[in-house]
C-alpha positions in Angstrom: 87.0 104.5 113.1 90.0 102.3 114.2 92.2 100.7 111.6 91.2 97.6 113.6 87.6 98.2 112.7 88.5 99.0 109.1 90.3 95.8 109.1 87.4 94.0 110.4 84.9 95.7 108.0 87.6 94.3 105.3 87.1 90.7 106.4 83.6 91.6 106.8 83.3 92.7 102.4 85.6 89.5 101.8 82.7 87.2 103.0 80.2 88.4 101.2 82.3 88.9 97.9 83.0 85.4 97.7 79.5 84.8 98.2 79.0 86.8 94.8 77.5 90.1 96.3 78.4 92.7 93.4 78.5 95.6 96.3 81.2 93.8 98.2 83.0 93.2 95.1 83.2 96.6 94.5 84.0 97.8 97.8 86.6 95.4 98.0 87.9 96.0 94.9 88.4 99.8 95.6 90.1 98.6 99.0 92.6 96.7 97.5 93.4 99.4 94.5 93.6 102.2 97.2 95.2 100.2 99.7 92.8 100.9 102.6 92.4 98.1 105.3 94.7 96.1 102.7 97.9 96.4 101.0 97.8 98.2 97.7 97.3 94.9 95.0 96.7 95.8 91.4 95.2 92.4 90.6 93.0 91.5 93.4 91.5 95.1 92.6 90.6 94.5 88.8 89.7 90.8 89.9 87.0 91.9 92.6 85.7 94.9 89.8 85.4 92.8 87.0 83.6 90.0 88.7 81.4 92.6 90.1 81.3 94.6 86.7 80.0 91.2 85.1 77.2 90.9 87.6 76.1 94.4 85.9 77.0 96.6 89.0 77.6 100.2 87.3 80.0 101.9 89.9 82.2 98.6 89.2 82.2 99.3 85.6 82.8 102.9 86.0 85.8 102.2 88.5 87.6 99.6 85.9 86.9 102.7 83.2 88.8 105.1 85.1 91.6 102.6 86.0 92.2 101.7 82.9 92.3 105.7 81.4 94.8 106.1 84.4 97.1 103.4 83.3 96.8 104.6 79.6 98.2 108.0 81.1 100.6 106.2 82.8 101.8 104.5 79.8 101.9 107.5 77.6 103.9 109.4 79.9 106.4 105.8 79.9 106.3 106.7 76.6 106.8 110.5 76.3 109.6 110.5 79.5 111.6 112.7 79.2 109.3 115.4 77.4 106.7 115.2 80.4 109.3 115.6 83.2 110.9 118.8 81.4 107.1 120.2 81.4 106.6 119.2 84.6 109.9 120.5 85.8 108.8 124.4 83.8 105.4 123.9 85.6 107.0 123.4 88.9 109.3 125.9 88.6 106.5 128.6 87.1 104.6 127.7 90.4 107.4 128.8 93.2 107.8 132.1 91.3 
């Protein structure tokens, strides 16, 4: 499918999401989170996923849990800072040997 066709699908998902369709809200949230067919936008991704999850859409609940888990890991990397960078550098060096 061409990018133009994908952008048309995004417009269609926006319309259904605005009509409170949880599956469309989930898909739109993932598109924003992954930057597919739209620019990456974390706030929009979480917004649409939360609306869908509030309607009991299980995939959205799981996606939000995964996003939270990933963000916790990102925050932890910031706290650990140079220790993780050192570990990654050593691991990369070992792989090249």
